[in-house]
C-alpha positions as CSV (number, residue, x, y, z in Angstrom):
1,M,-37.0,17.8,-69.4
2,T,-39.7,20.0,-67.9
3,E,-38.8,23.1,-65.9
4,I,-40.0,21.4,-62.7
5,T,-37.7,18.5,-63.4
6,R,-34.8,20.7,-64.0
7,R,-35.3,22.6,-60.7
8,V,-35.7,19.3,-58.8
9,T,-32.5,18.0,-60.4
10,S,-30.6,21.3,-59.6
11,W,-31.7,21.2,-55.9
12,F,-30.7,17.6,-55.7
13,M,-27.2,18.3,-57.1
14,L,-26.8,21.2,-54.7
15,F,-27.8,19.0,-51.8
16,L,-25.2,16.4,-52.9
17,L,-22.6,19.1,-53.2
18,C,-23.3,20.3,-49.7
19,L,-22.9,16.8,-48.4
20,L,-19.6,16.4,-50.3
21,V,-18.3,19.7,-48.8
22,L,-19.3,18.6,-45.3
23,A,-17.7,15.2,-45.9
24,C,-14.4,16.8,-47.1
25,G,-14.3,19.1,-44.1
26,S,-15.1,16.5,-41.5
27,D,-11.4,15.8,-40.8
28,K,-10.9,19.4,-39.7
29,K,-10.6,19.6,-35.9
30,N,-12.4,22.2,-33.8
31,P,-9.8,24.1,-31.7
32,P,-9.6,23.2,-28.0
33,T,-11.9,25.4,-25.8
34,R,-12.0,26.5,-22.2
35,A,-14.1,24.4,-20.0
36,E,-17.3,25.9,-18.6
37,F,-15.9,25.6,-15.1
38,V,-12.2,26.1,-14.3
39,G,-11.2,26.4,-10.7
40,R,-10.9,24.7,-7.3
41,V,-13.6,23.6,-4.9
42,S,-12.5,23.1,-1.3
43,L,-13.6,20.0,0.4
44,N,-12.2,21.2,3.8
45,G,-14.7,21.2,6.6
46,I,-16.3,18.8,9.1
47,W,-16.1,15.2,8.0
48,K,-17.2,12.0,9.8
49,F,-14.5,9.9,11.5
50,Q,-14.4,6.5,13.1
51,A,-11.5,4.6,14.7
52,D,-11.2,1.0,13.5
53,A,-9.0,-0.7,16.0
54,D,-9.9,-4.2,14.7
55,D,-9.5,-3.1,11.1
56,A,-12.9,-4.4,10.2
57,G,-14.1,-1.4,8.1
58,K,-13.3,-2.9,4.7
59,T,-15.0,-6.1,5.5
60,A,-18.0,-4.2,6.7
61,A,-18.0,-2.0,3.6
62,W,-17.6,1.3,5.4
63,F,-16.7,2.8,2.0
64,A,-20.2,2.0,0.6
65,S,-22.3,5.0,-0.4
66,A,-25.3,3.8,1.5
67,Y,-23.3,3.1,4.7
68,D,-24.8,4.9,7.8
69,D,-22.1,7.0,9.4
70,S,-24.4,9.2,11.5
71,E,-23.0,7.8,14.8
72,W,-19.4,8.6,13.8
73,L,-17.4,11.4,15.4
74,D,-17.2,14.8,13.7
75,A,-13.6,15.6,12.7
76,A,-12.1,18.7,11.2
77,V,-10.3,18.4,7.8
78,P,-7.6,19.5,7.7
79,G,-6.9,18.2,11.2
80,N,-5.3,15.5,13.3
81,W,-7.4,12.8,14.8
82,N,-5.0,12.7,17.9
83,Y,-7.0,15.5,19.4
84,L,-10.2,13.5,19.3
85,F,-8.7,11.2,22.0
86,R,-6.4,13.3,24.3
87,D,-5.4,16.6,25.8
88,D,-2.3,18.0,23.9
89,Q,-0.8,19.3,27.1
90,T,-0.3,15.9,28.7
91,P,0.3,13.5,25.8
92,T,1.4,9.9,26.5
93,S,1.8,7.1,24.1
94,A,-1.0,5.2,25.8
95,T,-3.5,8.0,25.2
96,D,-2.7,8.4,21.5
97,Y,-4.7,6.3,19.0
98,D,-2.4,5.0,16.3
99,G,-4.4,2.3,14.5
100,V,-6.7,2.5,11.5
101,G,-9.1,5.4,11.1
102,W,-11.9,6.1,8.5
103,Y,-13.1,9.4,7.1
104,R,-16.3,10.0,5.1
105,T,-17.7,13.2,3.6
106,T,-20.3,14.1,1.0
107,F,-20.3,16.9,-1.6
108,T,-22.2,17.9,-4.8
109,P,-20.1,19.0,-7.8
110,D,-21.9,21.5,-10.0
111,V,-23.1,20.3,-13.4
112,S,-20.9,23.1,-14.9
113,M,-17.9,20.8,-14.1
114,K,-19.1,18.0,-16.3
115,E,-16.9,18.8,-19.3
116,S,-13.9,19.6,-17.1
117,V,-11.0,17.4,-16.2
118,V,-11.5,17.0,-12.4
119,K,-8.7,16.0,-10.0
120,L,-9.0,15.2,-6.3
121,H,-6.1,16.7,-4.4
122,F,-4.8,15.9,-0.9
123,G,-2.1,18.1,0.5
124,A,-1.0,15.4,3.0
125,V,-2.4,12.4,4.9
126,S,-0.6,10.4,7.6
127,Y,0.1,7.7,6.7
128,K,-1.3,5.0,4.3
129,T,-4.4,6.0,2.5
130,E,-7.0,4.0,0.5
131,L,-9.8,6.0,-1.2
132,W,-13.3,5.2,-2.5
133,L,-15.6,7.5,-4.5
134,N,-19.3,6.5,-4.5
135,G,-18.3,3.0,-3.3
136,E,-15.7,2.5,-6.0
137,P,-12.0,2.3,-5.3
138,I,-10.0,5.2,-6.9
139,G,-6.5,4.6,-5.6
140,E,-3.9,4.3,-2.8
141,H,-1.1,6.4,-1.4
142,E,1.7,5.8,1.1
143,G,3.6,8.6,2.9
144,D,3.0,11.7,4.9
145,F,3.9,15.4,4.2
146,V,3.6,15.3,0.4
147,P,0.7,15.8,-1.9
148,F,-1.1,13.3,-4.1
149,E,-3.9,13.5,-6.7
150,F,-6.3,11.3,-8.7
151,D,-8.3,12.0,-11.8
152,V,-12.0,11.5,-10.8
153,S,-13.7,13.0,-13.9
154,Q,-15.3,9.7,-14.7
155,G,-16.4,8.7,-11.2
156,L,-18.1,11.9,-10.2
157,R,-21.9,12.4,-10.3
158,F,-22.4,16.0,-11.3
159,G,-25.3,17.8,-9.8
160,E,-25.8,14.9,-7.3
161,E,-24.5,14.0,-3.9
162,N,-21.1,12.1,-4.0
163,V,-19.6,10.1,-1.1
164,L,-15.9,10.1,-0.5
165,A,-14.4,7.5,1.9
166,L,-10.8,7.1,3.2
167,R,-9.2,4.3,5.1
168,V,-6.1,5.8,6.8
169,E,-3.5,3.6,8.5
170,A,-1.4,5.5,11.1
171,L,2.3,4.8,11.9
172,N,2.8,2.8,15.0
173,A,5.3,0.5,16.8
174,D,4.3,-2.4,14.6
175,S,4.8,-0.6,11.3
176,V,7.1,-2.4,8.9
177,G,8.7,-1.1,5.7
178,T,7.6,2.4,6.3
179,I,9.3,5.8,6.1
180,P,9.6,7.0,8.8
181,P,10.1,3.6,10.4
182,A,8.2,2.2,13.4
183,T,7.6,4.7,16.1
184,G,10.4,5.0,18.7
185,R,13.2,5.4,16.1
186,Y,12.6,9.1,15.5
187,D,12.1,12.0,17.7
188,Y,8.8,13.7,16.9
189,W,5.1,13.0,17.4
190,I,3.1,11.4,14.7
191,F,0.0,13.4,14.0
192,S,-2.4,11.1,12.2
193,G,-5.1,11.9,9.7
194,V,-5.9,14.3,6.9
195,H,-3.9,17.3,7.9
196,R,-3.6,19.5,4.8
197,D,-6.1,20.9,2.3
198,V,-8.4,18.7,0.2
199,Y,-10.0,20.1,-2.9
200,L,-11.3,19.4,-6.4
201,E,-9.4,21.0,-9.2
202,A,-11.3,21.4,-12.5
203,T,-9.4,22.3,-15.7
204,S,-10.0,22.3,-19.5
205,Q,-9.1,19.2,-21.5
206,I,-5.8,20.9,-22.3
207,S,-4.2,22.5,-19.2
208,V,-0.9,23.6,-17.7
209,F,0.1,20.7,-15.4
210,D,3.4,21.9,-14.2
211,V,5.7,25.0,-14.3
212,F,9.4,25.5,-13.2
213,A,10.8,29.0,-13.5
214,Y,14.4,30.0,-12.4
215,G,16.9,32.6,-13.4
216,D,20.5,33.7,-12.9
217,P,21.1,37.3,-11.7
218,T,24.9,37.1,-12.0
219,Q,24.9,37.6,-15.8
220,G,24.4,41.4,-15.8
221,S,21.4,43.7,-15.7
222,G,19.4,41.4,-18.0
223,A,18.9,38.1,-16.2
224,P,18.3,35.0,-18.2
225,V,15.2,33.1,-17.0
226,H,14.3,29.6,-18.0
227,V,10.8,28.3,-17.9
228,D,9.7,24.6,-18.3
229,A,5.9,24.3,-18.8
230,R,4.3,20.9,-18.9
231,L,1.0,20.7,-20.7
232,L,-1.6,18.0,-20.2
233,N,-4.0,16.8,-22.9
234,A,-6.5,14.6,-21.1
235,G,-8.7,14.3,-24.2
236,G,-8.9,11.8,-27.1
237,E,-7.6,14.2,-29.8
238,S,-4.2,15.8,-30.5
239,F,-4.1,19.6,-30.8
240,T,-1.9,22.3,-31.9
241,V,-2.0,25.2,-29.4
242,S,-0.1,28.3,-28.5
243,V,1.7,28.7,-25.2
244,R,2.3,32.2,-23.9
245,V,4.9,32.7,-21.1
246,Q,5.0,36.0,-19.3
247,I,7.2,37.3,-16.5
248,M,6.1,40.2,-14.4
249,N,6.9,41.7,-11.0
250,A,5.0,39.9,-8.2
251,G,1.7,41.7,-7.6
252,E,1.7,43.4,-10.9
253,T,-0.1,42.6,-14.2
254,D,2.1,44.2,-16.9
255,A,4.5,41.8,-18.5
256,L,8.2,42.6,-18.4
257,V,8.9,40.1,-21.1
258,S,6.7,37.6,-23.0
259,E,7.0,34.9,-25.6
260,L,4.4,33.0,-27.7
261,R,5.2,29.4,-28.9
262,R,3.2,26.9,-30.9
263,V,3.2,23.2,-30.0
264,V,1.5,20.0,-30.7
265,V,0.1,18.2,-27.7
266,P,-0.7,14.5,-28.4
267,K,-3.9,13.0,-27.1
268,Q,-3.8,11.6,-23.5
269,S,-0.2,12.8,-23.0
270,T,1.9,15.4,-21.2
271,V,4.6,17.4,-23.0
272,T,7.2,19.9,-21.7
273,V,7.7,23.2,-23.6
274,S,10.9,25.1,-22.6
275,T,11.3,28.9,-23.0
276,D,14.3,31.2,-22.4
277,L,13.7,34.8,-21.7
278,I,15.7,37.9,-20.6
279,V,14.3,39.9,-17.8
280,P,15.6,43.5,-18.0
281,D,17.0,45.3,-14.9
282,A,16.4,42.1,-12.9
283,K,16.3,42.3,-9.1
284,A,18.0,39.4,-7.4
285,W,16.3,37.5,-4.6
286,S,18.3,37.4,-1.3
287,P,17.5,37.5,2.4
288,S,18.3,41.3,2.5
289,S,16.2,42.0,-0.6
290,P,13.6,39.2,-1.3
291,S,12.5,40.4,-4.7
292,L,9.8,38.2,-6.3
293,Y,8.5,37.7,-9.8
294,T,5.4,36.0,-11.3
295,C,5.6,33.6,-14.1
296,R,2.2,33.2,-16.0
297,V,1.7,30.5,-18.5
298,E,-1.4,30.4,-20.8
299,V,-2.7,27.9,-23.3
300,L,-4.4,29.6,-26.3
301,A,-6.3,27.9,-29.0
302,E,-5.2,30.1,-31.9
303,G,-2.1,28.1,-32.7
304,E,0.0,31.2,-33.3
305,G,3.6,32.0,-32.5
306,G,7.0,30.5,-33.3
307,P,7.4,26.7,-33.3
308,A,8.3,25.0,-30.1
309,T,9.9,21.7,-29.5
310,A,7.8,19.5,-27.3
311,E,10.1,17.4,-25.1
312,D,9.7,14.6,-22.6
313,T,6.3,13.3,-23.9
314,L,4.7,11.0,-21.4
315,A,1.4,9.0,-21.6
316,Y,-1.4,10.2,-19.4
317,D,-3.3,7.4,-17.6
318,P,-6.3,8.8,-15.7
319,S,-6.8,5.6,-13.8
320,K,-3.5,5.9,-11.9
321,K,-2.2,8.3,-9.2
322,L,-1.1,11.5,-11.0
323,A,2.5,12.5,-11.4
324,P,3.9,15.1,-8.9
325,H,4.0,18.7,-10.0
326,A,4.5,22.3,-8.7
327,S,2.0,24.0,-6.5
328,L,0.4,26.5,-8.9
329,S,-2.3,29.2,-8.8
330,L,-5.2,28.8,-11.2
331,L,-6.4,32.0,-13.0
332,E,-10.1,31.2,-12.8
333,T,-11.4,34.3,-14.7
334,S,-8.9,34.0,-17.6
335,L,-10.3,33.7,-21.2
336,A,-7.5,31.4,-22.2
337,V,-8.1,27.7,-22.5
338,D,-6.0,27.4,-19.4
339,A,-3.8,29.8,-17.3
340,V,-1.7,29.4,-14.2
341,E,0.7,31.5,-12.2
342,T,3.6,30.8,-9.9
343,R,5.9,33.1,-8.0
344,F,9.7,32.7,-8.2
345,G,12.9,34.5,-7.5
346,I,15.9,35.2,-9.6
347,R,18.8,33.9,-7.7
348,K,21.7,31.5,-8.0
349,I,23.1,29.1,-5.3
350,E,26.4,27.3,-6.0
351,V,29.5,25.9,-4.3
352,S,33.0,27.3,-4.8
353,G,35.6,25.3,-2.9
354,R,34.5,25.3,0.7
355,D,32.2,28.2,0.2
356,I,28.5,28.3,-0.6
357,L,27.6,31.3,-2.8
358,L,24.3,33.1,-3.2
359,N,24.4,35.4,-6.3
360,G,28.1,35.2,-6.2
361,K,28.5,36.2,-2.5
362,R,29.5,33.9,0.4
363,V,26.6,32.5,2.5
364,H,27.0,32.0,6.2
365,F,24.1,30.2,7.8
366,R,22.8,31.6,11.1
367,G,20.0,29.2,11.3
368,V,17.5,27.3,13.4
369,N,15.7,24.0,12.9
370,R,11.9,24.1,13.2
371,H,9.2,21.5,13.6
372,D,5.8,22.3,11.9
373,E,3.5,21.9,14.9
374,Y,1.7,24.0,17.5
375,P,-0.2,23.1,20.7
376,M,-3.7,21.9,20.1
377,M,-3.2,22.4,16.4
378,G,-0.8,19.7,15.6
379,R,0.3,20.0,12.0
380,V,-2.6,22.4,11.1
381,V,-0.8,25.7,11.8
382,P,-2.4,29.0,10.8
383,D,-0.6,31.8,9.0
384,S,-0.7,34.0,12.1
385,V,1.6,31.5,13.9
386,Y,3.9,31.2,10.9
387,R,4.2,35.0,10.7
388,E,4.9,35.4,14.4
389,D,7.5,32.6,14.3
390,L,9.3,34.3,11.4
391,R,9.0,37.7,13.0
392,K,10.7,36.4,16.2
393,L,13.4,34.8,14.2
394,K,14.2,38.1,12.4
395,V,14.5,39.6,15.9
396,A,17.0,36.9,16.8
397,N,19.1,37.7,13.7
398,V,18.3,34.3,12.2
399,N,18.8,34.2,8.4
400,S,18.0,30.5,7.7
401,I,15.7,27.6,8.6
402,R,16.0,23.8,8.3
403,T,12.5,22.3,8.0
404,A,13.3,19.2,10.1
405,H,12.5,16.5,9.3
406,Y,9.9,16.7,6.5
407,P,8.3,19.2,4.0
408,N,6.3,21.9,5.8
409,E,3.0,23.3,4.8
410,P,3.4,25.3,1.5
411,R,2.2,28.5,3.0
412,F,5.3,28.5,5.3
413,Y,7.6,28.6,2.3
414,R,5.6,31.5,0.7
415,L,6.3,33.5,3.8
416,C,10.0,32.6,3.8
417,D,10.1,33.8,0.1
418,E,8.5,37.1,1.1
419,L,10.4,37.8,4.3
420,G,13.8,36.6,3.1
421,F,14.9,33.4,4.8
422,L,17.2,30.7,3.4
423,V,15.7,27.3,3.7
424,V,17.0,23.7,3.8
425,E,14.0,21.5,3.0
426,E,14.3,17.9,4.1
427,A,12.6,14.8,2.7
428,P,10.8,12.8,5.4
429,V,13.4,10.1,5.4
430,I,14.7,9.6,9.0
431,A,16.5,7.0,11.0
432,I,16.8,4.5,8.2
433,L,18.9,1.4,8.8
434,Q,21.5,0.0,6.4
435,E,19.5,-3.2,5.8
436,E,16.4,-1.1,5.0
437,M,18.3,1.1,2.5
438,K,19.2,-2.0,0.5
439,T,15.6,-3.0,-0.1
440,Q,13.9,-1.9,-3.3
441,P,10.5,-0.9,-1.7
442,I,12.3,1.5,0.7
443,K,14.4,2.9,-2.1
444,D,11.3,3.5,-4.2
445,L,9.3,5.1,-1.4
446,A,12.2,7.4,-0.5
447,I,12.5,8.5,-4.1
448,D,8.7,9.1,-4.4
449,Y,8.9,11.3,-1.3
450,T,11.8,13.1,-2.7
451,E,10.3,13.7,-6.1
452,R,7.0,14.9,-4.7
453,M,8.8,17.3,-2.3
454,V,11.0,18.8,-5.0
455,H,8.3,19.1,-7.6
456,R,5.9,20.8,-5.2
457,D,8.3,23.4,-3.9
458,K,10.8,23.9,-6.7
459,N,9.6,27.5,-7.5
460,H,10.3,28.8,-4.0
461,P,13.5,30.9,-4.1
462,S,14.0,30.7,-0.3
463,I,14.8,26.9,-0.6
464,V,18.5,26.7,-1.5
465,I,19.3,23.1,-0.3
466,W,17.5,19.8,-0.6
467,S,18.3,17.4,2.2
468,A,17.7,13.7,1.3
469,A,17.5,12.3,4.9
470,D,18.1,12.9,8.6
471,E,20.5,10.8,10.6
472,P,20.3,7.5,8.8
473,E,22.6,4.7,9.8
474,P,26.0,5.4,8.1
475,Y,25.5,4.6,4.5
476,A,28.4,2.1,4.0
477,D,28.2,0.7,0.5
478,S,24.6,1.6,-0.1
479,D,23.6,3.8,-3.1
480,F,20.6,5.0,-1.2
481,N,21.3,8.7,-1.0
482,S,23.0,8.9,-4.4
483,L,19.7,7.7,-5.9
484,Q,17.8,10.4,-4.1
485,Y,20.3,13.0,-5.2
486,A,20.0,11.9,-8.8
487,A,16.2,12.2,-8.5
488,M,16.5,15.7,-7.1
489,K,18.9,16.9,-9.7
490,A,16.8,15.4,-12.6
491,I,13.9,17.6,-11.5
492,D,15.9,20.6,-10.3
493,P,19.5,21.2,-11.3
494,T,19.7,24.6,-9.6
495,R,20.0,23.7,-5.9
496,L,22.5,22.0,-3.7
497,V,21.9,18.5,-2.2
498,T,23.1,16.8,0.9
499,Y,21.8,14.8,4.0
500,A,22.1,15.3,7.7
501,R,24.7,13.0,9.3
502,V,24.3,11.5,12.7
503,M,27.0,12.8,15.0
504,M,29.5,10.0,14.6
505,D,28.9,9.6,10.8
506,L,31.8,11.7,9.9
507,F,33.7,9.6,7.4
508,A,31.1,7.7,5.4
509,E,31.6,8.4,1.7
510,D,29.1,10.6,-0.1
511,P,30.7,11.7,-3.4
512,D,27.5,13.1,-4.9
513,A,26.6,15.5,-2.1
514,D,27.4,19.2,-2.7
515,L,28.1,19.9,1.0
516,V,28.6,18.0,4.3
517,M,25.9,18.6,7.0
518,L,26.9,17.4,10.5
519,N,24.9,17.0,13.7
520,P,27.4,17.3,16.6
521,Y,26.0,17.6,20.1
522,Y,29.2,18.1,22.1
523,G,28.3,19.2,25.6
524,W,25.0,17.4,25.5
525,Y,25.2,13.8,24.2
526,V,28.9,13.3,24.1
527,G,32.1,15.0,25.4
528,E,32.8,18.5,26.6
529,P,32.0,21.4,24.1
530,Y,35.7,22.1,23.4
531,K,36.1,18.7,21.8
532,Q,34.0,19.9,18.9
533,T,37.1,21.8,17.6
534,N,39.0,18.5,16.9
535,Y,35.8,17.1,15.3
536,L,35.5,19.9,12.9
537,Q,39.2,19.9,12.0
538,A,38.9,16.2,11.2
539,A,35.9,17.0,8.9
540,L,37.9,19.6,7.1
541,E,40.7,17.2,6.6
542,K,38.3,14.6,5.2
543,W,36.1,16.8,3.0
544,D,37.0,19.4,0.4
545,K,33.5,20.7,0.5
546,P,31.4,23.2,2.5
547,I,30.7,22.1,6.0
548,V,27.6,23.1,7.8
549,L,26.3,22.2,11.3
550,G,22.8,20.7,10.6
551,E,22.1,20.6,14.4
552,F,23.7,21.7,17.6
553,G,22.0,22.4,20.9
554,S,20.9,21.3,24.4
555,G,17.7,21.2,26.4
556,A,16.1,23.5,28.9
557,A,12.8,23.6,30.6
558,K,11.4,27.1,30.6
559,G,11.9,28.6,34.1
560,V,14.3,26.0,35.4
561,R,17.3,27.9,36.7
562,S,20.4,27.4,38.8
563,N,21.9,31.0,38.8
564,I,25.4,29.4,39.2
565,A,28.2,29.3,36.7
566,P,26.4,28.0,33.7
567,E,29.1,25.5,32.6
568,T,28.6,23.7,35.9
569,S,24.8,23.9,36.0
570,D,22.6,20.9,35.7
571,H,21.3,19.9,32.2
572,Y,17.8,21.1,31.4
573,T,18.4,24.5,33.1
574,E,18.2,27.6,31.0
575,D,21.7,28.5,32.4
576,Y,23.4,25.5,30.9
577,Q,21.5,25.8,27.6
578,A,22.7,29.3,27.1
579,Y,26.3,28.3,27.8
580,Q,26.3,25.3,25.5
581,L,24.9,27.2,22.6
582,Y,27.3,30.1,23.0
583,E,30.3,27.8,23.4
584,T,29.4,25.6,20.5
585,W,28.9,28.6,18.2
586,R,32.1,30.3,19.4
587,L,34.2,27.2,18.7
588,T,32.6,26.7,15.3
589,E,33.3,30.2,14.2
590,A,36.9,29.9,15.3
591,V,37.4,27.0,12.9
592,E,38.1,28.5,9.5
593,G,36.4,26.8,6.6
594,T,32.9,26.2,8.1
595,S,29.7,27.8,6.7
596,G,27.7,28.3,9.9
597,G,24.9,26.1,11.2
598,F,21.5,25.5,12.6
599,V,20.5,25.6,16.3
600,W,18.4,22.6,17.4
601,L,15.9,24.2,17.6
602,Y,13.4,27.1,17.5
603,A,10.5,25.8,19.6
604,D,10.0,22.8,22.0
605,F,7.9,20.0,20.6
606,I,6.3,16.8,21.8
607,S,8.0,13.5,21.2
608,P,7.1,9.9,22.2
609,T,10.8,9.1,22.9
610,R,11.1,11.8,25.6
611,E,9.1,10.3,28.5
612,F,12.0,10.3,31.0
613,Y,14.8,11.0,28.5
614,K,18.1,11.9,30.2
615,S,20.9,13.9,28.8
616,M,23.8,11.5,28.1
617,Q,27.4,11.1,29.0
618,Y,28.5,14.7,29.6
619,P,28.9,15.4,32.4
620,T,27.6,12.3,34.0
621,S,27.1,14.0,37.4
622,H,24.6,16.4,35.8
623,K,22.3,13.8,34.0
624,I,18.8,14.4,35.2
625,P,15.4,13.1,34.0
626,N,13.4,15.2,31.5
627,P,11.5,17.6,33.6
628,V,8.6,17.8,31.1
629,P,7.9,14.3,30.0
630,Y,7.1,13.7,26.3
631,N,8.7,17.0,25.3
632,N,11.9,17.7,23.5
633,L,13.1,20.8,25.3
634,K,15.9,22.1,23.1
635,G,13.9,25.0,21.8
636,I,15.1,28.6,22.3
637,V,11.3,29.3,23.0
638,D,8.9,26.9,24.6
639,R,5.9,25.3,22.7
640,N,3.8,28.4,23.3
641,R,6.6,30.5,21.8
642,V,7.7,32.1,25.2
643,P,11.4,32.9,24.9
644,K,14.0,31.3,27.1
645,N,17.4,32.8,28.1
646,A,18.7,31.0,25.0
647,F,16.7,33.3,22.7
648,L,18.8,36.3,23.7
649,T,21.9,34.2,23.5
650,V,21.1,33.3,19.9
651,M,20.3,36.9,19.1
652,G,23.7,37.9,20.4
653,M,25.8,35.2,18.9
654,F,24.1,35.6,15.4
655,G,24.3,39.4,15.7
656,G,28.1,39.3,16.0
657,G,28.6,41.5,19.0
658,A,29.9,40.9,22.5
659,L,27.8,38.9,25.0
660,H,27.6,39.5,28.7
661,H,25.8,38.4,31.9
662,L,23.0,40.5,33.5
663,T,22.1,39.9,37.1
664,V,18.8,41.2,38.2
665,D,18.8,41.7,42.0
666,V,15.3,42.1,43.4
667,L,14.8,43.6,46.9
668,A,11.7,43.9,49.1
669,A,10.8,47.4,50.3
670,D,12.8,46.8,53.5
671,G,15.9,45.9,51.4
672,T,15.8,42.1,52.1
673,P,16.1,39.7,49.1
674,S,12.8,39.0,47.4
675,T,12.5,35.3,46.7
676,G,10.2,34.1,43.9
677,A,9.8,37.4,42.2
678,E,8.9,37.1,38.5
679,V,11.2,39.0,36.2
680,T,10.4,40.0,32.7
681,L,13.0,41.4,30.3
682,V,11.9,43.7,27.4
683,I,13.8,45.3,24.5
684,D,12.1,48.0,22.4
685,D,8.6,46.8,23.6
686,E,9.5,43.2,22.6
687,E,9.1,40.8,25.6
688,L,12.0,38.5,25.1
689,V,12.4,36.7,28.4
690,A,9.6,36.2,30.8
691,S,8.8,34.4,34.1
692,Q,12.4,34.2,35.4
693,L,11.9,33.6,39.2
694,T,14.5,34.9,41.6
695,D,16.3,32.5,43.9
696,A,16.7,32.5,47.7
697,K,19.1,35.4,47.3
698,G,16.6,37.5,45.3
699,K,18.6,37.1,42.2
700,T,18.2,35.8,38.6
701,V,20.9,35.8,36.0
702,L,20.6,36.1,32.2
703,W,23.7,34.5,30.6
704,Y,25.4,35.4,27.3
705,I,23.1,38.2,26.2
706,P,23.9,41.0,23.7
707,E,24.8,44.6,24.4
708,L,21.4,46.2,24.3
709,A,19.2,48.5,26.4
710,Y,17.0,46.4,28.6
711,T,13.9,47.2,30.7
712,A,13.4,44.7,33.5
713,T,10.2,44.4,35.6
714,A,10.0,42.4,38.8
715,T,6.6,41.4,40.2
716,V,5.5,39.8,43.4
717,G,1.7,39.7,43.8
718,A,0.5,43.3,43.5
719,K,4.0,44.8,44.0
720,S,6.4,45.6,41.2
721,A,9.5,47.5,40.2
722,T,10.9,48.5,36.9
723,G,14.4,49.6,35.8
724,T,16.5,50.0,32.7
725,I,20.1,49.3,31.9
726,Q,22.3,49.6,28.8
727,L,24.4,46.5,29.0
728,G,28.1,47.1,28.3
729,G,29.7,44.3,30.4
730,D,28.7,41.8,33.1
731,E,26.4,44.0,35.2
732,T,23.8,44.0,37.9
733,L,20.5,45.8,37.9
734,T,18.9,46.2,41.3
735,L,15.1,46.6,41.6
736,R,13.4,47.5,44.8
737,L,9.7,46.6,45.1
738,A,7.3,49.3,46.2
739,E,5.5,49.2,49.6
């Protein structure tokens, strides 16, 4: 063999050895990596909208990419299409379009998203939604107020213009098998359309899909915190990864405690990894001290850390609507494969006999109900309105809110967490009849609502009670609410569950509820206020559980006064509303064993059932038509948040002090009564009651208000007079207008 031959043979053998090494190593997997683009891309903005009264859009292929929508209306998203057709101040059923509507928009996803898992997220759409991307159907969703998502990774055209089309079917009088049911059976306006955020969310192939963090501050200075993190592997290979869980004070970056676990995530699956940590010197969340923590969960590729047990492994099908999960914050600049954060509070809510305990101390609800709407904004309410609402409620000594009758915008709960309000969050299941409860489609829809609500909001410490429904027909033998309770508890075993009973639904069995929530309206719909005492005593005899008033109240049009004894005033006057609220609360507090209640309600709102709605049955001589058609007037402030007399009444009755009457007597310069003078009442620079007009005797009376120092100003044209008084009993403040 020549030297050249030997060299060629050696090179050939070396080449074969390299091939063998490569072949032997071909089974070794590359570790998962972070996608080039991780983050959210908002699709909010101006979309195109077209009403489709004849429901011809699908036949005409309005979803097609090439369809010309240039003649369609411009519509804000998020927004409600109601305002494209009417003035909010004078709504009528006839002027509100409640048929089918179509939306279209275009967007261009960056090519950097090509290797990401991309989900299309809708915060809420009312009511039934069909979706197309680039002319191809991507899914459907039924139900308002809760989020839904689709994996659109395969349907997107990266670096090119994409067309998204939605067919939205509104609720109306002909709706069948819906929740809420056909219009007219519930008392709030339906705001149709895409009314919460829309965005694309891009993650790595392995990502943190869901997180639930909760703790118990009653175990000593070191609070145990449990974290369930659900990982999603949308790829075609199984991977071993590390999961790092950290707890830190909200707003800070240094971890108070951390743990690293190793877990196998099967391909196209989700798995849950559970971690238990001890937070040293933990601060409990409560209304008086709303301390918050951040839970950060990261997926690392190293595969280090102690072994973790992966539980609840579920297959992932990108062609179907995605499972519900918590609202999380993406850490877009993290170097980890994926990283998310959620805020939470360390607190414990439980029942002990007839008492509800927060962190081991008895809770007494001094609450209001609140609808999530505002004039000319509908369901799209800005943070500034939320903050002002909550600030006013703090002034009124309110410690709790029931979000009747549906999940509110998530930003509202974040503020409740920060400011320290207890919240009852209610599924959007209202006015369901017995026959409907027995049908499987209605049961399935109610449970889907419930699961999406609980998953989305389970990390908010302010939420202490889940309400399954509002005022359904008495449940009789139906298992309707028990199924909802079971769904709630399966996701979140830490909170209490109940439903709001229609007034006469006192004795229907409900063994799986943690408390009884009653909606009595004595002094408005039935009977005199004093009859509530017997009602509550009957409830205490029936139920060995905490009893809470879910609703109580009466209506008043802002500025409608009688200035006579309030108990004999006409309904819809501010005088009678103040009396009815005060008397109901006084009688409730006198019955030992109740846990407070929620005034119906904070602010007036529009409703299709209130065209000429009359107060009912008590007293019949005072029944009058609704003075502001299509408005429910039971708010302690009006729709524009101007306080009524009742605002001061609630401030006083929730503050616990004595309540008195203040008569403001306005005289002209010559000493004669000044009729029609506008009186404004101020406390510590806070305008609490405005536009009270004096009667023919020059007087206006504020009923059942707390012992505070008041400044009153009377104005007639260019003339005014101001005076102050420290209220200590039923008193009169006389103001004389200047020349």
